[in-house]
N, C-alpha and C positions, 0 to 999 in steps of 0.2 A: 407493522401491524402484528397483533398477537396471533399465535397459532390457533386455528379454529378447526372444529370437526365439521366436515361438509358431507352432504349426501346428494348424490346424483339420482334423480328420479325421472325416468323416461315416461313421456306422455305422448304416444304416437297417434295423436288425434288429427284427422284430416277432414272429417265429415262436416265441420263447421264452415269450410271454405268451398269454393267452386272449382279450385284447381288442385288436382291430385298431386301428391308427392311429399306432403308434410309428414306423413307417417315414417319417412326415412330420416327425419330430422334428428331424433335422439342418437341414432347410430352414427350419423355424420359428425356430431359433436364428439362422440367417443373416438371416432377415427381421426379427428383433428387433434386429439391428444389432450382433451380437457382435464381429465383426471391427473395425467402426468404433469401438466403445467401447474396445477394447483399444488401438487405434492412438492414440486421444486420450490414453491414459495413457502414451504414449511407446514402446510395444512394437512390434516388427516382426512383422507377421502375414502368414502365407501360408495360403491355403485349398487343401488337397490334394484337395478334392472328396470324393465318397463312395467308400468301399471297395466293390469288387465281390466277390461270393461266390467262393470257390474251387470247384473241380469238385465236384459233388454225387455222393457214393457211396451206394449202396443199403445202408442199415443198419437193423437191427431190434433190439428189446430185449425181454427176457422180461417186463418190467413193461408190461402192456397200457395203462396210463394214459399212458405217455410218448408225446408227439406231436411231430412236426416234428424228429425227431432228425437226419435227414440234412441239413436246412437249418442247424441249429445247429452241427453239426460242420463244415460248409462255411464258415460264418461264422467259427468259431473258427480254422480254418486260415488264412483270409485276414487276419483281424484281428491274429493273433499276429505275422505278418510285417510288417503295416502299422504296428503299434505299435512294434516293434523298429526299423524304419527311421526312423520319425518321431522316436523318442527319440534315435536316433543323430545326427539332423540338426539338431535345435533344442533350445533350453533347456526348452521347455514344450509338449509335445503335449497337445492338448485333444480328447478323443474325444466326438463329438456323437451321442447315441443318440436313438432306438433303445432297446429294452428292456435289462434288466440282464444278459441273456445275453451281451452284447458283452464283458463282463469276463472271460468264458471265454478270450477272445483278448487283450484289451488288457493285463490284469495279467501274464500270462506273458510277453508281448512286452516290456514295460518291465522286468520282472524279469530277463530275459535280458540286456538292455542294462546294467542296473545291475550284474549279476554280472561282466560283462566289464570294467566300470570298477572292479571291486574293492569294490563297495558292496552291503550287504544292502538288499533292498527292504522297506519298511514300508508298510502299507496302512491308511488311515483310511476306514472303511466307514460312510457316513452314510445310514441306511436305516431304514425301519420293520421290515424283515425281515432275518434273518441270511443267507439264501440259502446254507445249508450242507447242503442235501439232496444225495444222490447219485441217479443214475437208478433205483437200487433202492428208495430210501426215499420218493421223491416220490409223493404220492397224487393230486395235481392233474395231474401230467405236464407242468407248465409248467417248462421247463428254465431260465428266468431265475432259478429258485430253486436252481441248482446251482453257480454260479461259485466261491464261496468253498471249498466242499468240493473242487473240482477243483484250484484253484491251491495249496491246502494239501497236495495229494498224497494225499488220502484214498483208501481202497480203493473200488472200484466203477466205475472209469473205464477200466481197461485194456481195450484192444480196442474201446472205444466212442468216447471222445473222443481227440483227437490226443495222441500221447505227449508228456508234459510235459517241456519242456527245462529249466526253472528253477522250482523249488518255492519258495513263500513260507513261511517258518517261522511256525507258529501264534502264537508269542509276539511276532511283529512285526505282528500285526493288532489294531486297536482298533476296536470298533463303538460307534456312538453313535446314539441315537434309536430303538433297538429297542423294539417294542411288539406284535409279532405273530409268535409262535414256535410251530412244531409240536413235538409230543413228540420226534420223531426228531431235529429240529434242536437241541432243548434238550440231549438226550443227547450229540450231536456237539460242541456248544460246550463242555460239561463235559469230555468226553474229550480234546478238543484243547487245552483251556486257553486259549481265546481270551478276550481282555479285552472285556467287554461292559458298556456303560453304558446301561441302558434308560431309558425316560422317567420312571419313578418315581425312579430314582437322580438323574437330572438335576433333577427337581422338588425333591428333598430337598437336594441338595448343589450344584446349579449346574453349568454346563458348563465353566467356565474352568479349574478346578483339575485335573480329570482330563485335559483336553486338554493343558495345559502339562506335566503329568507325562509324557504320551506323547511330546510333542515333545522333552522332555529326553532320553528314551531314544533317539529317532532321532538326535539331535545327538551323544550320547555314542558311538553306534555308527558315526558318520560315514555314516549311511544315506541312501538316496534315499526320498522319500515320495510315494506315489501316493494321491490322494484320489478316492474313488468316491462321487459325490453323486447320490442317487436323489430324484426329485421327491417321493416319498412319505415322505421324511425330514421334510418340511415338513407343517404342519397343512393339511388340505384346505380350510379356510376361506380360506387365502391362496394355495394352489396346487392348484386343482381338476383340472388337466389330467393325471390319471394314472388308470390302470385298476385300481389297487390301493390305493385310499384307506383310510387307517386314522386314525380320530379321535385327537386328542391329540398331534399332532406338534410339531416345533420351531416357535417363533414367528419372526416377521420379525427381531426383534432378536437372538434366540439364533443364528439362521442367519448373520446378518451378523457377529456377534461371533466365531463360529468362523472365518469367512473372513478377517476382519481379523487375528485372532490367527495364523492360518496364514501370512498375508502377512508379518507382523512376524517370524516365525520364519525366513523365507528358506529353508525346507527342502523345499517342495513342488516336485516335478520332473515331475509329470504329473497329469492330471485326466480323470475320466469325468463326463459330464453325461447322466443316463439316465432312461428311463421317461417322457419328455415325450410326451404324446399330444395333439397340437393339436386333434384332433376333439372332445376333451372340454373344451377351454379356453374362457375367457370373454374374447373380444376380445384374445387374446394375453397375458392377464394373467400366466399362469404362465411363459411363455417370457421375458417381460420381467424377471420376478423372478429367474429362473435366470441370465439375462445379468447382472443387477445383482450377484448373488452372485459370479459369476465375476470381475466387475470389482473387487469387494472383495478377492477373493483375490489379484488382480494389482495392487493399489495404490490403488484408490479409497478415500478416507476418508469419514467421516460428513459433513464439511464440503463435500466435492466432490459429494455425491449429489444428483441433480436431483429436482425434484418430479415424482411420477408420478400420472397420472390413470387410472382404470380404467373 
């Protein structure tokens, strides 16, 4: 793999979730040696530190379940700008979360940069959940369940979230690992026509064929590819440090195969690493695994992988 310039951008967001602890995620990745691992692979790494919230504005919503709306909107404002700047400055911005609400800012930010470069943005969403609620449809009120609906430009966000500068086309989104979907989300996925490969489909047909087909579409469109990797994409037996565990997730080898295939494609231009909650981890086990997956995405091969003890 060619040498790349990488920027680590911390996004200590935890108000989109109901379980505190994700604000420690960015520093857990740093402690697990992410920068050092990428440097050993020949990449140039800069750490931009943690993004600070934008000014908090007083906001309310008719859905009484919604909580921390003002916090999430402030994070979205700050992260959209930070993502756009990082994508403009380096080959590979890596956003360290923080709960998945950070994608309310990161995906629109990198989409704006891609549009200015004349490229459509594609998104590979690796998650147990589709996160395609709107503030109107969420019953939990946890706004980390809304980023996909927002960056697709669905109704329900005007006057609530920041005005969307660059929309992602639904046909440019591919979800893998899905296994926990609310009825409202199921309806939205069907209406939007988002490509979804749930864990049953992966069990029956494998991961590589649909992934390669998606990558072929990205390549044919000369697109940029953003990968949003949620800890709960992985099976909780290998990645316990997440507040939204769902049994039956991706195995160690499935996850590494995805990352190695993405590396081979040379198409990935940005990455989210989200929902790491170090408070729930076992001696850094999940943080180390996520760092190893990032390393596979950026050029580490099976033969290069060190022995890990937990």
